[in-house]
matplotlib code that plots the C-alpha trace (Angstrom):
import matplotlib.pyplot as plt

x = [5.5, 5.0, 2.5, 0.3, -0.4, -1.6, -3.9, -5.4, -6.0, -7.8, -10.1, -10.7, -11.7, -13.6, -16.7, -16.7, -15.5, -15.4, -18.3, -19.6, -19.3, -23.0, -22.2, -19.8, -20.3, -17.6, -18.1, -17.0, -13.5, -11.3, -7.7, -5.8, -2.1, 0.6, 4.3, 5.4, 1.7, 1.3, 3.9, 2.0, -1.2, 0.2, 1.4, -2.0, -3.8, -1.6, 1.8, 4.9, 8.0, 11.3, 14.1, 17.1, 20.1, 18.6, 17.6, 14.1, 14.0, 13.8, 14.3, 17.0, 14.6, 14.3, 11.3, 10.9, 10.2, 13.3, 15.4, 14.0, 14.9, 18.4, 19.0, 18.0, 14.6, 11.7, 8.8, 5.4, 3.6, -0.2, -2.5, -6.1, -8.8, -11.4, -10.0, -12.0, -10.5, -7.3, -6.2, -2.4, -0.4, 3.3, 4.2, 7.7, 7.9, 11.4, 10.8, 8.1, 8.4, 5.8, 5.8, 5.6, 2.5, 0.7, -1.3, -3.1, -6.6, -8.7, -9.3, -6.5, -6.3, -2.7, -1.3, 2.2, 3.9, 5.8, 9.0, 8.9, 11.0, 11.7, 12.9, 10.0, 10.9, 8.4, 10.0, 9.3, 5.7, 5.2, 6.6, 4.0, 1.3, 2.6, 2.6, -0.1, -2.7, -5.7, -4.9, -8.0, -6.6, -3.1, -2.8, 0.5, 0.2, 2.0, 4.4, 4.0, 6.6, 6.1, 4.8, 2.1, -0.1, -0.1, -2.9, -2.1, 0.0, -1.0, 1.3, 3.2, 3.9, 5.0, 7.6, 8.9, 8.8, 9.1, 10.5, 7.1, 4.8, 6.1, 5.4, 7.1, 5.7, 2.7, 1.4, -1.7, -1.9, -5.3, -6.8, -5.1, -6.5, -10.1, -9.7, -7.9, -10.3, -13.3, -11.7, -10.7, -14.3, -15.8, -13.4, -14.4, -18.1, -17.8, -15.9, -17.3, -21.0]
y = [14.8, 12.4, 9.6, 11.0, 14.0, 11.6, 9.8, 13.2, 14.0, 10.7, 11.4, 14.9, 13.6, 10.4, 11.9, 14.9, 14.7, 10.9, 9.8, 7.3, 9.6, 9.2, 5.6, 6.8, 8.2, 10.7, 10.3, 6.6, 6.6, 3.6, 2.9, -0.4, -0.2, -2.9, -2.6, 0.9, 1.6, 0.5, 3.2, 5.7, 4.6, 5.1, 8.6, 9.4, 8.6, 10.6, 9.0, 11.1, 9.2, 9.8, 9.6, 11.0, 10.4, 7.5, 7.9, 6.7, 3.9, 5.4, 4.0, 5.8, 6.6, 10.4, 10.3, 14.0, 13.1, 10.9, 13.7, 16.1, 13.8, 13.2, 17.0, 17.1, 18.7, 17.5, 15.8, 17.3, 14.7, 15.0, 13.6, 13.2, 13.2, 12.0, 8.5, 6.8, 3.3, 1.7, -1.9, -1.9, -5.0, -5.5, -1.8, -0.5, 0.6, 1.2, 5.0, 5.0, 5.3, 5.3, 9.1, 9.3, 7.1, 9.2, 11.1, 8.0, 8.2, 6.0, 2.2, 0.2, -3.5, -4.4, -7.4, -8.8, -11.7, -14.2, -13.9, -10.4, -9.4, -6.6, -4.3, -5.1, -6.9, -8.7, -7.1, -3.6, -4.5, -6.0, -2.8, -0.8, -3.2, -2.6, 1.2, 2.2, 4.0, 3.0, -0.6, -2.7, -6.0, -7.4, -10.5, -12.3, -14.6, -17.9, -19.3, -16.2, -14.0, -10.4, -10.9, -13.3, -10.2, -9.9, -11.7, -15.3, -15.1, -16.7, -19.6, -17.7, -14.8, -17.2, -18.6, -15.1, -13.7, -16.6, -14.2, -12.5, -15.3, -18.6, -19.2, -21.6, -25.1, -25.3, -21.8, -21.6, -18.0, -18.5, -19.8, -17.0, -14.3, -15.7, -15.4, -12.0, -10.5, -11.5, -10.2, -6.9, -6.5, -7.2, -4.6, -1.9, -2.7, -2.4, 0.9, 2.6, 1.8]
z = [-8.1, -5.3, -5.8, -3.0, -5.3, -7.9, -5.4, -4.5, -8.2, -8.7, -5.7, -7.1, -10.6, -9.9, -8.2, -10.5, -14.1, -14.5, -16.8, -14.2, -11.3, -10.4, -9.4, -6.6, -3.2, -2.5, 1.2, 1.1, -0.2, 0.5, -0.5, -1.2, -1.5, -2.1, -1.7, -2.8, -3.2, 0.5, 1.4, -0.7, 0.9, 4.4, 3.5, 1.9, 5.1, 7.4, 7.9, 7.5, 6.4, 8.0, 5.5, 7.5, 5.3, 3.5, -0.1, -0.7, -3.3, -6.7, -10.2, -12.2, -15.0, -14.9, -12.6, -11.5, -7.9, -7.8, -9.4, -6.8, -3.9, -5.3, -5.3, -1.6, -2.2, -0.1, -1.8, -1.6, 0.5, 0.5, 3.1, 2.1, 4.7, 2.2, 2.5, 5.2, 5.4, 4.0, 3.3, 3.1, 1.9, 2.5, 2.4, 1.9, 5.5, 6.7, 6.6, 9.3, 13.0, 15.8, 15.8, 12.0, 12.0, 14.6, 12.0, 10.8, 12.3, 10.0, 10.2, 8.6, 7.6, 7.3, 5.5, 5.7, 4.0, 6.2, 4.2, 2.6, -0.4, -2.8, -0.1, 2.3, 5.5, 7.7, 10.7, 9.4, 8.6, 12.1, 13.6, 11.7, 13.1, 16.6, 16.4, 13.9, 16.1, 14.1, 13.2, 13.0, 11.9, 11.1, 8.9, 8.4, 5.4, 6.2, 3.6, 1.4, -0.2, -1.1, -4.6, -3.4, -3.1, -6.9, -8.7, -9.9, -13.2, -16.4, -17.4, -20.1, -17.7, -15.0, -17.4, -18.2, -14.6, -12.1, -9.4, -9.1, -10.3, -8.8, -5.1, -2.6, -2.4, -0.1, -0.9, -3.1, -4.5, -6.0, -2.8, -0.9, -3.2, -2.8, 1.0, 1.0, -1.5, 0.7, 3.9, 2.3, 0.9, 4.4, 5.9, 3.4, 3.8, 7.5, 7.6, 4.5, 4.7]

ax = plt.figure().add_subplot(projection="3d")
ax.plot(x, y, z, "-o")
ax.set_aspect("equal")
plt.show()
């Protein structure tokens, strides 16, 4: 099952069976996606990835969608028109072309790190910014690597996982998140209110 199917299921359940459903407005659905979640977000809002002969990145852990792709079967990709705005950060993006992004019709706030990483290249994210038909805002985060979009790590986690927790000198992840969070919130308030 492709992650877009899971996104659709969450949107199905939250305004209905979820115990706090009365606190939600089903007509104001926004999506935030980072990295592979950014790829999933783009597909959920209308993009159609083009894999050609390239195998989509998949862990070798028995994931049914990955096994399906390895056997040459197409994934069931789901677009969900209930999503009205999306903030996408450093998406895995090498599978998108100008044509494959044509189905995206909602406002998008796109974020990219200056240096990329973990399979995400700044050039591919910039290509999405140039061709996304509904792009509202593109933000390149100076001095940032891919994992800067993750929340600041506690000290013990930073020791265990420096590759995702430790930033280059001159980059303040805490300050960046204060700024990014405020800007994403303003974006959603503008396009979902």
